[in-house]
C-alpha positions as CSV (number, residue, x, y, z in Angstrom):
1,M,-20.7,-91.8,78.6
2,P,-22.1,-89.1,80.8
3,R,-24.5,-87.3,79.8
4,A,-22.5,-83.5,79.5
5,T,-20.4,-85.2,77.1
6,T,-23.1,-86.8,74.8
7,L,-24.6,-83.0,74.5
8,I,-21.7,-81.9,73.5
9,L,-21.0,-84.1,70.4
10,I,-24.7,-83.9,69.9
11,L,-24.3,-80.0,69.2
12,A,-21.1,-80.7,67.6
13,G,-23.1,-82.7,64.8
14,L,-26.0,-80.8,64.3
15,C,-23.4,-77.6,64.0
16,G,-21.2,-79.6,61.2
17,S,-24.0,-80.5,59.5
18,S,-25.3,-76.9,59.3
19,L,-22.2,-75.3,57.8
20,G,-21.7,-78.0,55.3
21,Q,-24.8,-76.8,53.4
22,Y,-23.4,-73.1,52.7
23,N,-20.5,-71.1,51.9
24,E,-17.5,-71.8,54.4
25,E,-16.7,-68.1,53.9
26,E,-19.7,-66.9,54.6
27,D,-20.5,-69.1,57.5
28,L,-17.4,-68.3,59.1
29,A,-17.9,-64.2,58.8
30,W,-21.4,-65.0,60.2
31,L,-20.3,-67.0,63.1
32,Q,-17.7,-64.4,64.2
33,Y,-20.2,-61.9,64.0
34,Y,-22.3,-63.7,66.0
35,L,-19.8,-64.6,68.4
36,R,-18.8,-61.1,69.4
37,Q,-22.3,-60.0,69.5
38,S,-22.7,-62.8,72.3
39,R,-19.7,-61.5,74.1
40,A,-20.3,-57.8,73.9
41,S,-21.3,-57.0,77.5
42,S,-17.7,-58.4,78.3
43,Y,-16.0,-57.2,75.2
44,N,-12.3,-56.7,76.1
45,Y,-11.1,-54.1,73.2
46,V,-7.8,-55.3,71.2
47,P,-7.2,-52.7,68.6
48,Y,-5.8,-55.3,66.0
49,Y,-6.7,-59.1,64.8
50,E,-6.5,-62.4,66.2
51,E,-4.4,-64.8,65.0
52,E,-3.1,-62.5,62.1
53,S,0.6,-61.6,60.9
54,P,1.7,-58.2,60.2
55,A,1.5,-56.2,57.1
56,Y,1.1,-52.4,58.0
57,A,1.5,-50.4,61.3
58,Y,-0.9,-47.5,62.2
59,S,0.6,-45.4,65.1
60,Y,-1.3,-43.2,67.3
61,P,-0.8,-39.8,67.7
62,S,0.9,-38.6,70.9
63,A,-0.6,-36.3,73.0
64,T,1.0,-33.7,75.3
65,D,-1.0,-34.1,78.6
66,T,-1.1,-37.8,78.6
67,E,0.7,-41.0,78.8
68,P,0.8,-41.9,74.8
69,E,-1.4,-45.1,74.1
70,P,0.6,-48.1,73.1
71,E,0.5,-48.7,69.2
72,P,-1.8,-51.6,67.4
73,E,0.7,-54.2,66.5
74,P,1.0,-54.2,62.6
75,Q,-1.9,-56.3,61.1
76,Q,-3.0,-58.7,58.0
77,A,-6.5,-59.5,57.7
78,A,-7.7,-62.8,55.8
79,P,-9.7,-61.2,53.0
80,W,-13.3,-62.2,55.0
81,R,-12.4,-60.8,58.2
82,C,-13.2,-58.1,59.9
83,P,-11.7,-55.7,62.7
84,Q,-12.6,-55.9,66.1
85,E,-13.2,-52.7,66.1
86,C,-15.8,-52.5,63.6
87,D,-18.9,-54.0,62.5
88,C,-19.2,-55.9,59.0
89,P,-22.9,-56.9,58.5
90,P,-23.0,-60.4,57.6
91,N,-26.0,-59.6,55.1
92,F,-23.7,-56.9,53.8
93,S,-20.7,-58.2,53.6
94,S,-19.1,-55.7,51.9
95,A,-19.6,-52.6,54.3
96,M,-17.7,-52.3,57.1
97,Y,-18.8,-49.6,60.0
98,C,-16.3,-48.5,61.9
99,D,-18.3,-44.8,63.3
100,T,-18.1,-43.6,66.1
101,R,-15.9,-45.1,68.3
102,N,-13.2,-43.2,69.5
103,L,-10.5,-44.2,67.1
104,R,-7.5,-42.5,66.5
105,Y,-6.1,-44.9,63.4
106,L,-7.6,-46.1,60.8
107,P,-8.4,-50.0,60.9
108,F,-7.3,-52.4,58.3
109,V,-9.2,-52.8,55.4
110,P,-10.3,-55.8,53.9
111,S,-10.1,-56.7,50.1
112,R,-13.9,-57.0,49.9
113,M,-15.2,-53.6,50.9
114,K,-16.8,-51.6,48.9
115,Y,-18.4,-49.0,51.7
116,V,-16.6,-47.9,54.3
117,Y,-17.2,-45.6,57.2
118,F,-14.7,-43.7,59.5
119,Q,-16.7,-40.6,60.3
120,N,-17.1,-39.1,63.5
121,N,-13.6,-40.2,65.4
122,L,-10.5,-38.9,66.1
123,I,-8.4,-39.9,63.4
124,T,-6.0,-37.6,63.2
125,S,-3.7,-39.0,60.4
126,I,-3.9,-41.5,57.1
127,Q,-0.6,-43.2,56.2
128,E,0.6,-43.7,52.7
129,G,-0.3,-47.4,51.3
130,A,-3.5,-47.5,53.9
131,F,-6.1,-48.8,51.4
132,D,-3.5,-50.1,48.9
133,N,-5.5,-53.6,50.2
134,A,-9.0,-52.5,49.4
135,T,-8.9,-51.5,45.9
136,E,-12.5,-52.1,45.3
137,L,-13.9,-49.4,47.4
138,E,-16.6,-47.2,45.9
139,W,-17.6,-44.9,49.4
140,L,-14.9,-44.1,51.6
141,A,-16.6,-42.1,54.9
142,L,-14.0,-39.9,56.7
143,H,-15.6,-37.1,57.6
144,N,-15.9,-35.6,61.4
145,N,-12.2,-36.4,62.4
146,Q,-8.9,-34.4,62.8
147,I,-7.1,-35.4,59.4
148,G,-4.8,-32.7,58.8
149,S,-2.9,-32.1,55.2
150,E,0.6,-32.8,56.4
151,K,-0.2,-36.0,57.9
152,L,-2.2,-37.4,55.0
153,G,-0.2,-39.5,52.6
154,K,0.5,-37.7,49.0
155,R,-0.8,-40.9,46.9
156,V,-2.8,-42.6,49.4
157,F,-5.9,-41.9,47.4
158,G,-4.2,-43.3,44.2
159,K,-4.7,-47.3,43.7
160,L,-8.7,-46.6,44.6
161,Q,-9.6,-46.4,40.9
162,R,-13.5,-47.1,41.6
163,L,-13.7,-44.7,44.4
164,E,-17.1,-42.5,43.6
165,R,-17.9,-40.8,46.8
166,L,-15.0,-39.3,49.1
167,Y,-16.2,-37.5,52.4
168,M,-14.0,-35.4,54.2
169,N,-15.6,-32.6,55.4
170,N,-15.2,-31.2,59.1
171,N,-11.4,-32.2,58.9
172,N,-8.2,-29.8,59.2
173,L,-7.6,-29.8,55.6
174,T,-5.2,-26.7,54.2
175,R,-5.3,-28.0,50.9
176,L,-7.1,-30.4,48.1
177,P,-5.8,-34.2,48.8
178,G,-4.9,-35.7,45.7
179,P,-4.0,-37.0,43.1
180,L,-7.5,-38.2,43.1
181,P,-8.9,-41.2,41.1
182,R,-10.6,-40.3,37.6
183,S,-13.3,-42.3,39.0
184,L,-14.7,-39.9,41.5
185,R,-18.3,-38.5,41.5
186,E,-18.7,-36.8,44.7
187,L,-16.2,-34.8,46.6
188,H,-16.9,-33.5,50.0
189,L,-14.5,-31.1,51.6
190,S,-16.7,-28.4,53.4
191,Y,-15.7,-27.1,56.7
192,N,-12.0,-27.5,56.7
193,Q,-9.0,-24.7,56.7
194,I,-8.3,-24.7,52.9
195,S,-7.2,-21.6,51.0
196,K,-6.4,-22.0,47.5
197,V,-7.3,-24.4,45.1
198,P,-4.8,-24.3,42.3
199,S,-5.9,-24.5,38.3
200,N,-5.0,-28.3,38.2
201,A,-5.6,-29.3,42.3
202,L,-9.0,-31.0,40.1
203,E,-7.2,-32.4,37.0
204,G,-8.5,-35.5,35.1
205,L,-11.6,-35.5,37.4
206,E,-13.9,-35.9,34.3
207,N,-16.7,-37.7,36.3
208,L,-17.1,-35.6,39.0
209,T,-20.7,-34.2,39.5
210,A,-21.0,-32.6,42.7
211,L,-18.2,-30.9,44.6
212,Y,-18.7,-29.3,48.1
213,L,-15.8,-26.7,49.0
214,S,-18.3,-24.2,51.4
215,H,-16.9,-23.2,54.7
216,N,-13.2,-22.6,54.0
217,F,-11.1,-19.9,53.5
218,I,-10.8,-19.8,49.9
219,F,-9.6,-16.7,48.4
220,E,-9.0,-18.1,44.8
221,M,-10.1,-20.5,42.3
222,G,-8.2,-19.6,39.3
223,A,-9.7,-22.0,36.6
224,S,-9.8,-25.1,38.5
225,L,-13.5,-26.1,37.7
226,K,-12.9,-25.7,33.8
227,G,-12.3,-28.9,32.9
228,L,-15.1,-31.0,35.0
229,K,-17.0,-31.9,32.5
230,S,-19.8,-33.8,33.9
231,L,-20.1,-31.2,37.0
232,I,-23.2,-30.5,38.0
233,L,-23.2,-28.9,41.6
234,A,-20.4,-26.6,42.8
235,D,-20.8,-25.2,46.3
236,L,-18.1,-22.3,47.2
237,S,-20.4,-20.6,49.6
238,Y,-18.9,-19.3,52.7
239,N,-15.4,-18.3,51.6
240,N,-13.2,-15.5,51.0
241,L,-13.7,-15.3,47.2
242,R,-13.2,-12.1,45.6
243,K,-13.6,-13.1,42.3
244,V,-16.2,-15.6,40.6
245,P,-14.5,-18.9,39.1
246,E,-13.0,-18.7,35.8
247,G,-14.3,-21.1,32.8
248,L,-17.3,-22.6,34.3
249,P,-18.6,-26.1,32.7
250,A,-21.1,-26.4,30.1
251,S,-22.5,-29.2,32.2
252,L,-23.4,-26.9,35.5
253,E,-26.7,-27.0,37.0
254,Q,-26.1,-25.1,40.5
255,L,-23.8,-22.6,41.3
256,Y,-23.7,-21.6,45.1
257,L,-21.3,-18.2,46.0
258,E,-23.1,-16.9,48.8
259,Y,-21.2,-15.3,51.6
260,N,-18.1,-14.4,49.7
261,Y,-16.5,-11.0,49.0
262,I,-17.1,-10.8,44.9
263,N,-17.6,-7.1,43.7
264,A,-17.8,-8.1,39.7
265,I,-18.8,-10.7,37.5
266,P,-17.5,-11.0,33.6
267,D,-19.7,-10.4,30.6
268,D,-21.6,-13.1,29.5
269,Y,-20.0,-15.1,32.3
270,F,-23.0,-17.6,32.5
271,Q,-23.8,-18.3,29.2
272,V,-21.0,-21.0,28.9
273,S,-23.4,-23.2,31.4
274,P,-26.5,-23.4,29.4
275,R,-27.9,-26.0,31.4
276,L,-27.7,-23.3,34.8
277,L,-30.5,-23.6,36.6
278,Y,-29.5,-22.3,40.3
279,V,-27.5,-19.0,40.9
280,R,-27.1,-18.3,44.5
281,M,-25.1,-15.2,45.1
282,S,-26.2,-13.4,48.3
283,H,-24.0,-11.8,51.2
284,N,-21.0,-10.5,48.2
285,S,-20.0,-7.1,47.6
286,L,-21.7,-7.3,43.9
287,T,-22.9,-3.3,42.7
288,N,-24.1,-2.2,39.5
289,Q,-20.8,-0.7,38.3
290,G,-19.2,-4.8,38.5
291,L,-22.3,-6.0,36.3
292,S,-22.7,-5.8,32.4
293,S,-26.4,-5.2,31.0
294,N,-26.1,-9.1,29.8
295,T,-24.6,-10.8,32.9
296,F,-28.4,-12.5,34.5
297,N,-30.0,-12.5,31.0
298,S,-29.4,-16.2,30.4
299,S,-32.6,-18.0,29.3
300,S,-31.6,-21.4,31.7
301,I,-31.4,-19.8,35.2
302,L,-34.8,-20.2,37.5
303,E,-33.5,-18.8,40.4
304,L,-31.1,-16.0,41.0
305,D,-30.3,-14.7,44.8
306,L,-28.7,-11.4,44.8
307,S,-29.9,-10.5,48.3
308,Y,-27.7,-8.6,50.6
309,N,-25.0,-7.0,48.1
310,R,-24.6,-3.1,47.3
311,L,-27.0,-2.7,44.3
312,Q,-28.7,0.4,43.6
313,K,-31.1,-0.8,40.6
314,I,-32.4,-4.1,39.6
315,P,-30.4,-5.9,37.1
316,R,-32.0,-7.2,33.6
317,V,-32.6,-10.6,33.9
318,N,-34.5,-13.0,31.4
319,T,-37.6,-13.4,31.0
320,N,-37.9,-17.4,31.8
321,L,-36.5,-16.5,35.3
322,E,-39.2,-17.7,37.6
323,N,-37.7,-16.7,41.3
324,L,-35.5,-13.4,42.2
325,Y,-34.2,-12.9,45.6
326,L,-33.2,-9.1,45.7
327,Q,-34.1,-8.0,49.3
328,G,-31.1,-5.9,51.6
329,N,-29.7,-4.2,48.5
330,Q,-29.8,-0.3,47.9
331,I,-32.0,-0.3,45.1
332,N,-34.5,3.0,45.0
333,E,-36.3,2.3,41.9
334,F,-38.3,-0.1,40.3
335,S,-37.5,-0.7,36.3
336,I,-39.9,-2.7,34.7
337,S,-37.4,-2.8,31.9
338,S,-35.5,-5.1,34.1
339,F,-38.1,-7.7,33.4
340,C,-39.7,-7.0,30.5
341,S,-38.1,-5.0,27.3
342,V,-41.3,-4.9,25.2
343,V,-45.1,-5.2,27.4
344,D,-47.8,-6.3,25.5
345,V,-50.0,-9.2,25.5
346,M,-47.4,-11.7,24.2
347,N,-44.0,-10.3,26.0
348,Y,-43.9,-11.1,29.4
349,S,-41.9,-12.4,32.2
350,R,-42.3,-15.9,34.1
351,L,-41.2,-14.4,37.4
352,Q,-43.3,-16.1,40.2
353,V,-41.3,-14.7,43.3
354,L,-40.2,-11.5,43.6
355,R,-38.6,-10.1,46.5
356,L,-37.4,-6.3,47.2
357,D,-37.9,-5.9,50.6
358,G,-35.0,-4.2,53.0
359,N,-34.3,-1.5,49.9
360,A,-35.6,2.3,49.4
361,I,-38.1,1.8,46.9
362,K,-41.6,3.0,48.1
363,R,-45.0,0.9,47.1
364,N,-46.4,3.9,45.0
365,A,-43.4,3.5,43.1
366,V,-44.1,0.9,41.3
367,P,-45.2,1.1,37.6
368,P,-48.6,1.0,36.2
369,D,-47.6,-1.6,33.4
370,A,-46.2,-3.8,36.2
371,P,-49.0,-6.3,36.7
372,L,-49.0,-6.8,32.5
373,C,-45.4,-7.8,32.5
374,L,-45.2,-9.5,35.9
375,R,-48.4,-11.0,35.3
376,R,-47.3,-14.8,36.5
377,A,-45.8,-13.1,39.9
378,T,-47.7,-14.8,42.9
379,V,-45.3,-12.8,45.8
380,I,-44.3,-9.6,45.0
381,E,-42.9,-8.0,48.5
382,I,-41.4,-4.1,48.5
């Protein structure tokens, strides 16, 4: 027998005995990954799966100045297979990495996947049924693409009843996607083109803890936050809001509303959120006429940023407040009653940082009992 033939038979026998010791699907997945890596230098890009039959047809977006790219053939992937466009590490079989590959379409998502990453691509559309096979998904990253609302299937996320985190920031969305699964915990939609959030847009999301909607064009929120019973963080900064959202959730701890056009806050607005710790409303149009005497008198708030507004007086704050930022307003007097209703040994403010620079207050305007009231302050800038 020729020597080369003998060597091939020996290697085949060794591979057969090795594969028999492990789970067949895991070994096949590992072998596929190994072969793909070994031929990376001569990799011939094919936007579909080998030896598989049709399931979905994903079309490429047409370009006006170039020839349209050929449409990939519809595919059906075996449950353990990984699309050739992506990487599925053998030691993390429930994750699929398809990020930063200039993809213009969504590859098929195998049913075993829980974490899928499509960020930093050129995807413009997601067709209805794109994730119907991947009902186990928990994390779905679609940020930094070119997805528009008109090319997003109306119920594309409808069957993802285990989805916890959805990342769609930095796209071309003009409205909130929906309906969204009730399992969702984090929704990332910053840096889009959303202009309005209807009151029922987030209905049913009782498990949502973080909502990111900054850097949009939102001019109206209505009472869309009211039913979010688990919401901890709401980032609505850098929008076109002229009113604060109605009905804050009782669970809220962080509210970011800076860089809007808000000029008034209803009386007792923050009282419905007894866990609220951080409120940031800098770079708005707040005036003292738009505030009541108790607007910020909430015992839970630790940090309050009202810098760069149109305030002429220091608003009254609770003695539990620790950080107050008022720089860049039009304040012309230092009123100690804003911090302490009574000044004595037992009654004083817990304020540690107070910024009043960029106002019309003079240093000699500080009242003599200020050190007693603000005895814990380590930074006072005037």
